[in-house]
N, C-alpha and C positions, 0 to 999 in steps of 0.2 A: 929511509924506508921503515926502519924500526920505530921511529917516533910516530909515523902515520899509523902503524899497526896498534901502537899503544893508545893513541887517541881514539881509534875505532873501537877498541875494546872498552875504553872508558865510556863512550857514548852508548854502546850496547849494554853495558852493565847498568847505566843510568836508566835506559829504557825498560830493562827487565825490572828494575826496582820500582819504577813508576807504575808499570802495568801490574806488578805483584801487589803493591799497596792499594791500587785502585780495585783490584779483585777482592782484597780483604774488606774494603769499605762496602763494596757491593754485597758481599756475603753477609755482613752485619745488617744491611738494610733488608735483604731477603729474609733473614731470620725473624725480623719483626713484622714481616708482611702477614696480614690476616689476623693479627692480634688486635683486640679492642683496646682503645686508649683508656687510661684511667678516668673514671667519672669524678674522681676527687681532686684531680690536678687543678690548682688555682683556688680550691675551696678549703683545703686542709692546712696548707703550709702557713706557719706563723699564727696558728690559732690555739686558744685554750678553751677547755670544756669542763663543766661540772655535771656530775650525774644527777638525774632526777630520782625521786623516791620510787622504790620498786621492791618487789619481793622475788627472790631467786631461791628456788628449791626449799621454800618454807622459811627462808631467812629474810627479814625486813632490812632493806638497805636504805638509810636515810639520804635525803637530797644532799649533794655535795660531798658524800663520803668517798667518791671516786673522782679523780681528776686526770685529764689528759692534756698534755702540753706538746704540740707539734711545732718545732722550730722551723724556720725557713731553710736551714742548712741540713735538714733530715734527721735531727736529733729528736728524741722522744723522752718525756718524763711521764710515768704513769704512777699516780699516787693512790694507794688503797688504804685509807685510814692513816695509821702511823708508818706504814711500809711505803718505801719509794723505790720504784724500778726505773732505771735509766737504760738507754740504748739508742737505737736508730729505727726509723720506719722507711719502708720502701713501697711506693705506689705500684700496684700491679694492674692487671686487666680489669676493666669494669669497676666494681666496688671493692676489689681485693686490696687489702693493705697488710703488709707483713711487718710484724714487730720483731726486731732482733735485740733482745734484752741482754744486758751485761751480766745479770744473775738470773737463775731459774725462777720461774713462776709456774706453779702447779707441775713442777718437774721438767719444764721445758724452757729453753731460752728463745726459741723461735715460735711465734704464734701468728697464724694466718687468720685474719679477721675480715669480715664483710662490713664495710662502713658506707652508710648512705647518709649524705648531708643534704638537708633541705632548709634553706634560710638559716635560722639560729638553732636548728635541731640536728643532732647527729645520732644515728642509731647504729650501734655496733653489735654484730651477731657473731658469736664464737662458733667454732667448728661443731660443737655439740648442740647448736640451735638456740643457746641462751642469748637473749637480747637485752641490751642496756640502752637507755635513752639518756643523752647528754644535752645540756643547754650551753650555747656559746657564751663565754665570758667576754664582756665588752672591754 
């Protein structure tokens, strides 16, 4: 009789565990419900970009002075002249891409950017509205 009770308890524990884990999975799916998918998924991973010539706040930036390298495994290298910033990137809703840098850039390690990719052109807009245009490196 004791072994039957033990078996019943083991089956009950297994069912509770399965239902509990299923509930966790369902909760994760519900959390993402209603969010827009990334418009950059499949376009940004494994790509390299060079900046186009521009003027920002009165400063002329020559073509190629800024470089973006998005690896397929989520790593990021952002080169600004002689300075090199490394870290990771995370695709968010719509055009949102978050940079998690290993060292601070403009006082922050986390930068939320809007990135729109069309063909071989990438436009990155910072939170202050500053936009940069990049051309894809072949």
